[in-house]
C-alpha positions in Angstrom: 97.2 9.8 179.1 96.3 10.3 175.4 98.2 8.2 172.9 100.3 10.1 170.3 99.3 9.5 166.7 102.0 7.9 164.6 100.6 9.3 161.3 103.2 11.4 159.5 100.6 14.1 159.0 100.7 14.9 162.7 104.5 15.1 162.6 104.4 18.0 160.2 104.0 16.5 156.8 101.5 18.0 154.4 100.7 14.9 152.4 98.8 14.4 149.1 98.1 11.0 147.7 97.5 10.7 143.9 96.2 7.8 142.0 97.5 7.2 138.4 95.2 6.6 135.4 95.1 4.5 132.3 98.4 4.3 130.5 100.3 3.6 133.7 99.8 -0.2 133.4 102.6 -2.8 132.8 103.3 -6.5 132.8 103.2 -8.3 136.2 101.9 -5.1 137.9 100.2 -7.1 140.6 103.2 -9.3 141.6 104.4 -7.1 144.6 100.9 -7.6 146.1 100.5 -11.3 145.6 100.3 -13.0 149.0 99.8 -9.7 150.8 96.5 -9.2 152.7 95.5 -6.6 150.2 95.3 -9.4 147.5 91.9 -10.2 149.0 90.6 -7.2 146.9 91.5 -9.0 143.7 89.9 -12.2 144.8 86.8 -10.3 145.9 86.7 -8.4 142.5 87.0 -11.7 140.6 84.0 -13.1 142.4 82.0 -9.9 142.1 82.7 -9.4 138.4 82.6 -13.1 137.5 85.8 -12.9 135.4 89.5 -13.7 136.0 91.9 -10.9 136.9 94.9 -12.8 138.3 96.5 -13.7 134.9 96.7 -10.1 133.7 98.2 -9.0 137.0 100.8 -11.8 137.4 101.5 -13.5 134.1 104.2 -11.8 132.0 102.8 -13.5 128.9 99.4 -11.9 129.2 99.8 -8.3 130.4 96.7 -6.0 130.6 95.4 -5.4 127.1 92.6 -3.3 125.8 90.4 -0.7 127.5 88.7 -3.2 129.9 91.8 -5.0 131.2 94.0 -1.9 131.5 91.3 0.0 133.5 90.6 -2.8 135.9 94.3 -3.6 136.4 95.2 0.0 137.2 92.3 0.5 139.6 92.9 -2.8 141.4 96.6 -2.1 142.0 95.8 1.4 143.3 93.2 0.1 145.6 95.6 -2.5 147.0 98.2 0.2 147.5 95.7 2.4 149.4 94.6 -0.5 151.6 98.1 -0.6 153.2 98.9 3.1 152.7 95.9 4.3 154.8 97.4 2.4 157.8 100.6 4.5 157.6 99.7 8.1 156.5 96.9 10.6 156.9 96.9 12.6 153.7 95.3 16.1 153.7 94.3 15.8 150.1 93.5 13.0 147.6 93.6 13.3 143.8 93.1 11.0 140.9 94.4 11.4 137.4 91.5 10.5 135.0 90.7 6.9 135.8 92.5 7.4 139.1 89.5 9.3 140.4 87.8 5.9 141.1 90.4 4.7 143.6 90.5 8.3 145.0 86.8 8.0 145.7 87.4 4.6 147.3 90.1 6.2 149.5 87.8 9.0 150.5 84.9 6.7 151.5 82.7 7.8 148.6 82.7 4.3 147.1 83.0 1.0 148.9 85.4 -1.7 147.5 82.4 -3.3 145.8 81.1 -0.1 144.3 84.6 1.0 143.2 85.1 -2.3 141.3 81.6 -1.9 139.8 82.2 1.6 138.6 85.6 0.6 137.1 83.9 -2.3 135.3 81.1 -0.1 134.0 83.6 2.6 132.8 85.5 -0.2 131.0 82.2 -1.5 129.4 81.1 1.8 128.0 84.6 2.9 126.8 85.3 -0.4 125.2 82.2 0.0 123.1 83.2 3.6 122.3 86.6 2.4 121.2 84.9 0.0 118.7 82.4 2.6 117.4 84.9 5.5 117.2 88.4 4.1 116.9 91.1 6.5 118.0 94.1 6.9 120.3 96.2 9.2 122.4 99.8 10.6 122.4 102.0 12.5 124.8 103.6 15.6 123.3 106.4 17.3 125.2 105.4 20.9 124.6 103.3 23.6 126.2 99.5 23.0 126.1 98.9 26.1 123.9 101.3 24.6 121.2 99.5 21.2 121.6 96.2 22.9 120.9 97.7 24.5 117.8 98.9 21.1 116.6 95.4 19.7 116.9 93.5 22.7 115.5 93.0 21.5 112.0 92.4 17.8 112.7 89.9 15.6 114.5 92.1 15.7 117.6 91.9 17.5 120.9 94.1 18.2 124.0 93.1 15.6 126.5 95.5 16.3 129.4 97.4 19.4 130.5 99.9 17.4 132.6 102.9 19.7 133.1 104.3 23.0 131.8 106.0 21.1 128.9 103.8 18.0 128.7 100.3 17.6 127.2 98.4 14.6 125.9 96.3 14.7 122.7 93.4 12.5 121.8 91.6 11.9 118.5 90.6 9.7 115.6 93.4 7.6 114.2 93.8 9.9 111.2 93.5 13.0 113.3 96.0 11.8 115.9 98.6 10.9 113.3 98.2 14.3 111.6 98.4 16.1 115.0 101.5 14.1 116.1 103.2 15.2 112.9 102.2 18.8 113.4 103.4 18.7 117.0 106.9 17.6 115.7 106.9 20.5 113.2 105.9 22.9 116.0 108.9 21.9 118.1 107.7 19.2 120.5 110.7 17.8 122.3 109.2 14.3 121.9 105.9 12.8 120.6 105.0 9.4 122.1 101.9 7.4 121.1 100.4 5.9 124.3 99.3 2.4 124.9 95.6 3.4 125.3 92.9 1.9 123.1 90.7 4.9 122.5 90.3 8.7 122.3 89.6 9.4 126.0 88.8 12.9 127.2 87.6 13.9 123.7 84.2 14.3 122.0 84.6 10.8 120.7 83.6 9.6 124.2 80.4 11.7 124.3 78.0 8.8 123.8 79.9 6.7 126.3 79.7 9.5 128.9 76.0 9.7 128.6 75.6 5.9 128.9 77.9 5.8 131.8 75.9 8.4 133.8 72.8 6.3 133.2 74.5 3.2 134.6 75.8 5.0 137.6 72.3 5.8 138.8 72.4 2.3 140.4 75.6 3.1 142.4 75.6 4.6 145.9 78.0 7.6 146.2 78.5 8.7 149.8 79.7 12.1 150.9 83.5 12.3 150.8 85.3 11.9 154.1 88.4 13.7 152.8 89.4 16.6 150.6 89.5 15.5 146.9 91.1 17.9 144.4 89.6 17.0 141.0 90.6 18.9 137.9 91.9 21.9 140.0 88.7 22.1 142.1 88.8 21.2 145.8 85.9 19.2 147.2 85.9 19.3 151.0 84.6 16.6 153.3 80.9 16.2 153.3 80.4 18.4 150.2 77.4 17.9 148.1 79.4 17.1 145.0 77.4 15.1 142.4 80.1 12.5 141.9 78.0 10.5 139.4 78.0 13.5 137.1 81.7 14.1 137.7 82.8 10.6 137.0 80.7 10.3 133.9 81.8 13.7 132.6 85.5 12.7 133.0 85.3 10.6 129.9 85.0 13.8 127.7 86.4 16.5 130.0 90.2 17.3 129.6 92.3 16.5 132.6 93.7 19.7 134.2 96.5 17.9 136.1 99.1 20.7 135.9 96.6 23.1 137.6 95.6 20.3 140.0 99.3 20.0 141.1 99.7 23.7 141.5 96.6 23.9 143.7 98.1 21.1 145.9 101.2 23.2 146.2 99.2 26.3 147.2 97.7 24.2 150.0 101.1 23.7 151.5 102.1 20.3 150.0 105.4 18.9 151.2 105.0 15.2 150.2 103.3 13.7 147.1 102.7 10.0 147.2 101.7 8.1 144.0 99.6 5.1 145.1 99.6 2.4 142.5 101.8 0.9 139.8 104.7 2.8 138.2 106.0 6.3 138.3 103.7 8.2 136.0 102.5 10.9 138.4 105.8 11.4 140.2 107.5 11.7 136.9 105.0 14.5 135.9 105.4 16.2 139.3 109.1 16.5 138.7 108.3 18.8 135.8 105.8 20.9 137.8 106.5 21.0 141.5 109.6 22.4 143.3 110.8 21.3 146.7 108.2 18.6 147.2 109.2 15.1 148.2 108.0 12.6 145.7 107.3 9.0 146.8 106.1 5.9 145.0 103.8 3.6 147.0 104.0 0.8 144.5 104.6 -2.2 146.7 104.2 -3.3 150.4 107.9 -2.9 150.9 107.9 0.7 149.5 105.0 1.6 151.8 106.8 0.1 154.8 109.9 2.1 154.0 107.7 5.2 153.4 106.4 4.9 156.9 109.9 4.9 158.3 111.1 8.0 156.4 108.1 10.3 156.2 108.7 11.7 159.7 111.9 13.4 158.6 111.6 17.1 158.0 110.6 18.0 154.5 111.3 21.3 152.7 108.5 23.8 152.3 106.8 24.3 149.0 107.9 27.5 147.2 104.8 29.7 147.1 
């Protein structure tokens, strides 16, 4: 007799797992995972990178700070979340928001744990240098993307993320960002929030870093994906010949089309969206974009255990 799979996907759920990006970090973000078997990933990463990671994940006095620490912290927590989550669910689709592409590639088998940590470290290296050479920042503006583009038009600032129908992120030089934030307020933004991100990601200020990153990635093995990855509203099926080196490097300068990515997930029949990692950034954005989709945060071992108990319940269909 054949055993029946306990994966919720088989019980009728159409699950997508998304991994958050830089800006989702917070103090003590690794605490829920300390002592869990997934914590081995942190210990392994410390040995591989030759640098401490535990303090910024556990100590409230030294939260992740700067481009290097925030990127490593976000990726490590997402990888720990996936290491348990993959035992409980079988998602049809994976997606990563900006930096979140790295743990998505880990989840899809494109990168091993060692390679994912290495790629995150190299990304941090080149972007930290870019932040020093081309100082800048980012801000969330609660307004349509077209209005955000208008706010940036006359300044050294660009739309970096199209996150939701009424939420964009802008990125630019310090002077350009301040001017564009002021313009966004004049143009009617419901709110303008400067983000805790040390640099102008997804803008032309990262052009040199992107080129250097692609050079460094030549030493990394990228395997064919074993799962569907939706990246910037483009679906990459299992085994596709996607040049992930080029994609990962280009991400530093390419705007994040997250609103369109979410809508594509919905068109694929999404019923449950799981945010794998720290915080509620992606589920918060999804509330502004997706109707009739169950939103779940897989931010701790306890949350994932509860998720496994509840996902089998019938979920509403996505409105097409």
